[in-house]
C-alpha positions, -999 to 999 in steps of 0.1 A, spaced: 3 760 -337 13 735 -364 -10 709 -349 -40 733 -350 -33 740 -387 -35 703 -396 -68 700 -377 -83 730 -395 -73 715 -429 -90 682 -421 -122 699 -411 -123 720 -442 -117 688 -464 -147 670 -448 -169 701 -452 -165 700 -490 -190 670 -492 -225 665 -475 -227 641 -445 -250 616 -462 -222 611 -487 -199 596 -460 -228 576 -445 -234 560 -479 -198 549 -484 -196 536 -448 -225 513 -453 -212 503 -487 -178 492 -473 -195 475 -443 -217 454 -466 -187 445 -487 -168 433 -456 -198 412 -445 -201 396 -480 -164 388 -480 -166 373 -445 -196 352 -453 -181 340 -485 -150 330 -465 -171 310 -439 -194 293 -464 -171 287 -494 -134 292 -489 -132 277 -453 -164 257 -454 -149 224 -443 -130 239 -414 -160 257 -398 -183 228 -405 -160 205 -385 -156 231 -358 -194 234 -354 -197 196 -354 -172 193 -326 -189 220 -306 -224 206 -310 -217 168 -309 -198 148 -283 -182 115 -289 -182 91 -260 -162 58 -262 -179 29 -246 -153 5 -233 -160 -32 -241 -154 -63 -220 -126 -86 -231 -140 -120 -243 -143 -149 -220 -122 -181 -222 -139 -214 -216 -126 -250 -213 -140 -276 -236 -176 -273 -246 -185 -305 -228 -177 -288 -195 -178 -251 -204 -159 -240 -173 -149 -203 -173 -111 -202 -172 -106 -165 -180 -130 -136 -178 -132 -98 -172 -148 -85 -141 -148 -56 -117 -130 -67 -86 -128 -46 -55 -98 -35 -35 -105 -32 3 -89 -4 22 -98 16 54 -97 53 64 -84 53 100 -95 89 106 -131 80 107 -150 73 139 -166 40 149 -160 8 168 -123 0 161 -124 -33 179 -153 -44 158 -135 -32 127 -104 -52 135 -125 -84 140 -143 -78 107 -111 -72 88 -95 -103 103 -124 -125 92 -124 -109 57 -87 -115 51 -90 -151 64 -119 -159 41 -100 -143 12 -66 -160 17 -72 -193 36 -108 -204 40 -113 -237 21 -78 -233 5 -49 -257 5 -20 -251 29 2 -240 0 -22 -214 -12 -29 -201 23 8 -200 32 17 -180 0 -12 -156 6 -1 -150 41 35 -143 30 22 -115 8 -2 -101 34 24 -101 61 52 -90 37 76 -116 51 97 -143 34 90 -171 58 65 -181 85 82 -208 107 60 -237 117 31 -225 98 -2 -243 100 -37 -236 85 -54 -239 119 -80 -211 119 -72 -196 153 -35 -195 145 -39 -179 111 -64 -153 124 -39 -144 152 -13 -136 125 -38 -115 106 -50 -96 137 -15 -87 147 -8 -73 112 -40 -53 111 -33 -38 145 1 -27 132 -14 -11 101 -40 7 122 -13 24 143 3 41 113 -20 71 111 4 96 93 16 96 58 53 87 60 63 80 24 55 100 -8 70 99 -43 83 134 -50 94 128 -86 103 100 -110 125 98 -141 146 127 -128 176 137 -149 210 124 -135 224 159 -132 194 170 -111 197 140 -89 234 147 -83 226 183 -74 199 174 -50 221 147 -34 248 173 -27 223 194 -7 223 167 20 186 171 28 183 142 52 145 137 47 149 133 10 156 98 -3 170 92 -38 175 61 -59 184 57 -96 157 79 -111 132 86 -82 130 110 -53 110 101 -21 103 120 11 89 114 45 65 144 53 67 136 90 104 146 90 98 178 72 88 208 93 92 235 66 80 221 33 81 255 17 119 258 22 125 223 8 102 230 -21 120 262 -29 153 243 -31 144 214 -53 113 224 -72 133 242 -100 155 211 -104 125 187 -110 104 211 -130 74 215 -107 58 245 -91 69 253 -56 34 256 -42 25 222 -56 56 205 -42 51 222 -8 15 209 -7 27 174 -15 53 175 13 29 187 40 23 167 71 -11 150 70 -32 121 83 -32 88 64 -66 84 48 -60 52 29 -46 19 43 -48 -10 19 -60 -43 33 -67 -67 4 -65 -63 -33 -87 -82 -58 -114 -94 -33 -132 -124 -44 -167 -118 -58 -182 -135 -28 -163 -114 -3 -171 -82 -22 -208 -89 -22 -207 -98 15 -189 -65 24 -213 -45 3 -243 -62 19 -228 -56 54 -223 -19 46 -259 -15 35 -272 -34 65 -253 -11 89 -267 20 71 -303 6 73 -299 -3 110 -287 32 118 -317 47 99 -340 25 120 -323 34 152 -312 -2 157 -275 7 156 -256 38 168 -232 56 146 -204 51 171 -209 13 170 -207 11 132 -177 3 111 -189 11 75 -174 47 76 -139 31 78 -144 8 48 -133 19 13 -142 -4 -16 -125 6 -49 -138 -10 -81 -111 -19 -107 -115 -38 -139 -94 -70 -138 -88 -101 -158 -99 -129 -135 -87 -164 -138 -109 -185 -115 -87 -216 -118 -56 -196 -108 -26 -216 -120 -44 -243 -140 -33 -243 -177 -14 -211 -170 11 -215 -199 -18 -224 -223 -40 -194 -213 -14 -166 -209 -23 -134 -191 -34 -98 -197 -12 -68 -186 -24 -36 -169 -29 -20 -204 -53 -48 -214 -29 -65 -238 -26 -102 -239 7 -121 -236 16 -157 -242 -8 -186 -249 -44 -180 -261 -45 -144 -246 -15 -134 -268 -25 -153 -299 -61 -141 -300 -55 -107 -283 -71 -86 -311 -104 -105 -312 -106 -110 -274 -102 -72 -269 -131 -64 -293 -135 -27 -303 -148 3 -285 -181 18 -298 -183 56 -304 -217 70 -293 -225 106 -306 -247 129 -286 -257 166 -288 -240 192 -265 -251 226 -252 -230 258 -254 -212 248 -223 -202 215 -237 -227 195 -216 -245 165 -231 -282 175 -237 -294 147 -259 -284 112 -250 -301 97 -281 -276 79 -302 -271 98 -334 -246 75 -350 -225 45 -342 -192 41 -361 -172 9 -364 -188 -8 -334 -177 -44 -333 -190 -48 -298 -177 -69 -270 -146 -92 -274 -152 -127 -287 -156 -157 -265 -132 -186 -271 -139 -223 -262 -108 -244 -259 -104 -281 -264 -88 -284 -230 -108 -306 -206 -106 -286 -173 -110 -317 -151 -83 -337 -170 -60 -307 -170 -62 -302 -133 -56 -339 -125 -27 -341 -150 -10 -311 -134 -13 -326 -100 3 -359 -111 30 -341 -131 39 -318 -101 41 -348 -78 64 -366 -103 87 -336 -108 91 -332 -71 94 -370 -64 123 -374 -89 138 -341 -79 136 -328 -115 137 -292 -128 107 -292 -150 80 -314 -165 56 -313 -195 27 -334 -205 7 -333 -238 -25 -353 -243 -44 -352 -275 -70 -371 -294 -53 -388 -323 -83 -389 -345 -95 -353 -341 -63 -335 -331 -80 -320 -301 -55 -312 -273 -72 -325 -241 -45 -314 -217 -12 -294 -220 5 -292 -187 38 -277 -175 55 -276 -141 62 -253 -125 33 -231 -134 22 -197 -120 -10 -179 -108 -25 -160 -137 -41 -135 -114 -7 -124 -101 18 -129 -130 43 -105 -114 48 -129 -85 72 -149 -106 99 -125 -97 98 -133 -59 131 -142 -45 141 -165 -16 175 -172 0 189 -206 -8 186 -228 22 213 -255 22 191 -277 43 168 -279 14 196 -280 -12 224 -300 5 242 -305 -28 238 -271 -45 261 -280 -74 236 -305 -87 204 -295 -67 204 -261 -82 217 -270 -117 201 -249 -144 178 -231 -120 181 -193 -119 205 -186 -90 219 -152 -79 248 -141 -57 253 -107 -41 276 -84 -60 275 -47 -52 298 -38 -81 284 -58 -110 249 -67 -98 215 -53 -106 192 -39 -80 165 -62 -65 142 -58 -36 142 -86 -10 124 -85 23 119 -47 19 156 -40 12 175 -32 -19 203 -57 -27 225 -60 -57 226 -94 -74 240 -110 -105 234 -145 -119 257 -171 -104 284 -188 -125 281 -225 -126 313 -229 -106 298 -208 -78 269 -232 -71 291 -254 -50 305 -225 -29 287 -228 5 303 -195 16 284 -175 -9 250 -162 0 227 -173 -28 192 -164 -39 168 -180 -63 134 -174 -77 108 -191 -56 95 -208 -87 131 -216 -98 129 -199 -132 113 -164 -127 96 -152 -158 108 -184 -176 76 -201 -163 56 -179 -187 69 -200 -216 49 -231 -227 76 -258 -229 51 -280 -248 54 -257 -279 83 -233 -271 111 -255 -260 130 -278 -284 148 -310 -271 163 -342 -285 136 -368 -277 159 -398 -274 146 -433 -278 109 -424 -282 121 -415 -318 128 -452 -324 91 -459 -330 93 -434 -359 125 -450 -372 109 -485 -373 77 -472 -388 97 -456 -416 113 -489 -426 81 -509 -421 64 -484 -445 90 -491 -471 79 -528 -470 115 -539 -468 112 -556 -434 88 -572 -410 89 -569 -372 106 -603 -373 133 -595 -397 167 -603 -380 200 -586 -375 232 -593 -356 238 -569 -327 275 -567 -316 268 -541 -289 284 -512 -305 290 -493 -338 320 -471 -345 315 -441 -367 345 -419 -376 362 -413 -343 334 -421 -318 315 -452 -307 277 -457 -303 267 -485 -280 235 -500 -264 223 -496 -228 208 -531 -223 229 -562 -226 197 -580 -239 205 -563 -272 236 -584 -279 231 -613 -303 210 -623 -333 176 -607 -328 145 -594 -346 139 -557 -350 109 -561 -328 133 -572 -301 155 -541 -309 125 -518 -303 114 -537 -272 148 -533 -256 156 -499 -271 187 -511 -289 207 -482 -305 226 -505 -328 194 -520 -341 181 -486 -351 214 -478 -368 211 -510 -389 177 -498 -400 190 -463 -409 218 -478 -428 193 -496 -450 169 -468 -458 194 -440 -460 194 -402 -456 169 -394 -485 142 -417 -471 148 -404 -435 146 -368 -447 113 -374 -465 96 -392 -436 108 -368 -409 92 -340 -429 60 -361 -434 58 -366 -396 60 -328 -392 93 -325 -374 105 -296 -396 72 -276 -395 52 -257 -369 21 -276 -360 2 -243 -364 -16 -246 -331 -34 -214 -320 -10 -205 -292 16 -177 -289 52 -188 -290 55 -220 -310 89 -228 -323 104 -254 -347 138 -267 -358 145 -269 -395 160 -301 -409 187 -294 -434 187 -312 -468 197 -348 -466 225 -342 -491 244 -324 -463 239 -351 -437 269 -370 -424 267 -407 -415 267 -396 -378 236 -375 -383 218 -403 -401 227 -428 -374 220 -406 -343 187 -394 -357 175 -430 -358 175 -431 -320 165 -396 -312 196 -374 -312 204 -346 -335 167 -342 -343 151 -314 -321 114 -314 -315 87 -300 -292 66 -323 -271 35 -312 -292 53 -322 -325 61 -356 -310 24 -360 -298 13 -352 -334 38 -378 -348 26 -405 -324 -10 -397 -334 0 -407 -369 10 -441 -355 -22 -444 -335 -48 -432 -360 -40 -454 -391 -12 -433 -406 -26 -397 -413 -13 -364 -399 -40 -346 -380 -32 -310 -372 -33 -304 -334 -58 -279 -323 -66 -263 -289 -95 -240 -299 -129 -257 -304 -148 -226 -314 -149 -188 -313 -182 -170 -306 -184 -133 -316 -207 -108 -299 -230 -106 -329 -237 -144 -326 -213 -155 -354 -196 -187 -345 -164 -201 -361 -161 -238 -355 -126 -253 -357 -130 -287 -374 -105 -315 -375 -78 -310 -402 -64 -341 -418 -33 -328 -436 -18 -358 -454 -11 -395 -452 23 -403 -436 24 -441 -435 1 -469 -447 -26 -482 -424 -8 -515 -422 23 -498 -409 3 -481 -382 -11 -515 -372 23 -532 -371 41 -505 -352 12 -504 -327 16 -542 -320 53 -537 -315 48 -509 -291 23 -529 -271 49 -557 -268 74 -530 -255 50 -521 -227 40 -557 -219 75 -572 -219 101 -546 -229 118 -516 -214 85 -497 -213 69 -519 -187 67 -492 -161 41 -475 -182 18 -505 -181 -17 -504 -166 -30 -539 -158 -62 -547 -178 -54 -523 -206 -34 -525 -238 -10 -496 -241 14 -489 -270 44 -470 -256 81 -463 -257 106 -449 -233 132 -423 -241 163 -408 -225 185 -381 -240 215 -362 -227 215 -325 -226 241 -306 -247 262 -280 -230 290 -259 -247 291 -283 -277 292 -315 -257 267 -337 -239 266 -334 -201 276 -365 -182 270 -355 -146 239 -359 -124 208 -342 -136 220 -341 -172 192 -360 -190 156 -356 -202 134 -386 -196 104 -392 -219 76 -416 -224 54 -416 -255 23 -438 -259 -14 -442 -268 -43 -463 -255 -63 -484 -257 -41 -498 -285 -70 -514 -304 -89 -481 -305 -68 -452 -293 -87 -425 -274 -56 -405 -264 -19 -400 -272 3 -388 -244 39 -374 -243 55 -371 -209 88 -352 -205 108 -349 -173 137 -325 -174 169 -332 -153 157 -358 -129 182 -364 -101 169 -397 -86 171 -417 -118 184 -406 -152 162 -428 -174 128 -421 -188 117 -456 -181 121 -450 -144 107 -415 -142 84 -404 -171 70 -439 -174 55 -438 -139 39 -404 -146 25 -418 -178 11 -448 -160 -7 -427 -133 -22 -404 -158 -33 -432 -181 -49 -450 -152 -69 -418 -144 -79 -414 -181 -92 -450 -183 -115 -443 -154 -125 -408 -165 -135 -420 -199 -152 -451 -186 -129 -474 -207 -136 -510 -195 -107 -531 -183 -101 -564 -201 -98 -581 -167 -133 -571 -156 
């Protein structure tokens, strides 16, 4: 009754006014609401709704750009790094066709990819990866033999028709891993942060999913679907097919399709349904391992590392263009016309290096042969033009294949037949021993093993199973030792010492001194190596026979202040500024802090630490008349808009007088003709050169055992008009400790090649 009273009262209240009165106020309030709303859209929140409309009506599409191309010197213009779409070849074994024909086709394709017209070394390494083995006994490159190995592997892959391995989850929390481990589900496999499963072992994926899905934060139905038993639809065969092989396969597929349409070929006799070609963008290095430390590489994210790729990463990458197009109400592009382009710098710039590809390749071959011949650990060669500063070749051994930079981590067991004296044969190479408690996980021959780096004392223990990187140094080969490794150059510094004193005009090459074989400084003694140093001789004789005492007599006369000034002039305390990632330097402390020992030892190449490139630049000063020319490895950069930046020779400053350059050159020629540098001599040509040997410091002392030296040879030629300066560095040779018996021969062989390559006539002809 009370509710009815309220209703009657409301009706009587509305009846007091006519109906048009309420209609009027309704429309008045409605109009006011519309005005407020419109004001909000158009004035108060104008920017927000304008942006919203723009995003709904206009689509932004980023156009990926191609990374710039790297070329060798402009004279040859060989492509040494470029971006391409390379294809990965796989097969779908569930398709129908002629399986025997498929197997023959795949065998031929793999052979052409890995071994056709390739060296035995390249073919062998390619087959190791394809077969996934660590060794192929009695391997030969005979075509029938290699194809038999490939055919056997392909038959094995074709028999695996079911999916037997799936990744269930990664980066799983430790507590979840522990809980799942305690469930004892035998078909679930767990490592540090991953969970794997074999679907063929799981008969009830829904039950397994219900148990572990909540622990790894995935939906049960999704996990159950992933664990289902199913046919294998993708069997990889070859990654990164060569462009030629890719084109041949694409042509073959099209030819089969055309033949079927023309009733020339039956479907059941075709193989194209099996073939899967997946296009992937890759950085391709056609020269493979040539100049690898100079070039550097690009990772999977498109970022450059080391060398030119690292130093010029930003301009090689270029910048993506943003193309704006209209969209319909469903968000689909309806107007492909470019409305606007913002900040489009276009494709990455192309870079032309000063490296001569032909010379680089030959130098690397000679260097590799020398390192292996003298059983050394490493080797480095730098060749530059002393007048322009152009680096013609910069080689390191060992190198690595830029197309597969991850392969540097491949391991091999230490074979004592190959390393009969492991204590010295393996010295300073990266060696591991098994250690389940303190080791880190590595995968070797498909199995997980735990390794730690071997202690030096363990090298000689034959009972220990040892492993090493196949390239001896793992990722250490990424480093360009020509610019990234400091070393004490030894006696090749003596040419600089003599030049300093000659430039002071206090001596001539024929000034005399008395050599009594040794000099005692504080509590240690410095002596000569050659007995020909003993007696009353000229300083030219001291340089010819690399007399340490003779150099000390020079240093005693000019003193620390002069030495400090000239070492800085020659560039030993500064970066050369070459356009490569990873250059290092060693600072030279103020001469006021030098001891007598530092002054004396620096005169014959100890205490002072340099890079091979710094030393090449210093010898260029001696060769070119006395000026410092900045080394350069980039000739020009060409941007996508046509703009070209040319790198011109940079003469920094005068170091010594032209007369000093002439005198030291004549003395270095005598050293090659009749002194200790004779092994660097090439008959018919005048070479100015100097040998050097330095011991390697270890725990505050110099090593004295086998493989404890660095042998060097520095020189330039022809001496009367130098066309090249060359530094050769051989690290830890085991057959002979002296640079005159190791690096000198490498210098000679390269110089002989350069004389022929540049057409420099022999004086004997």
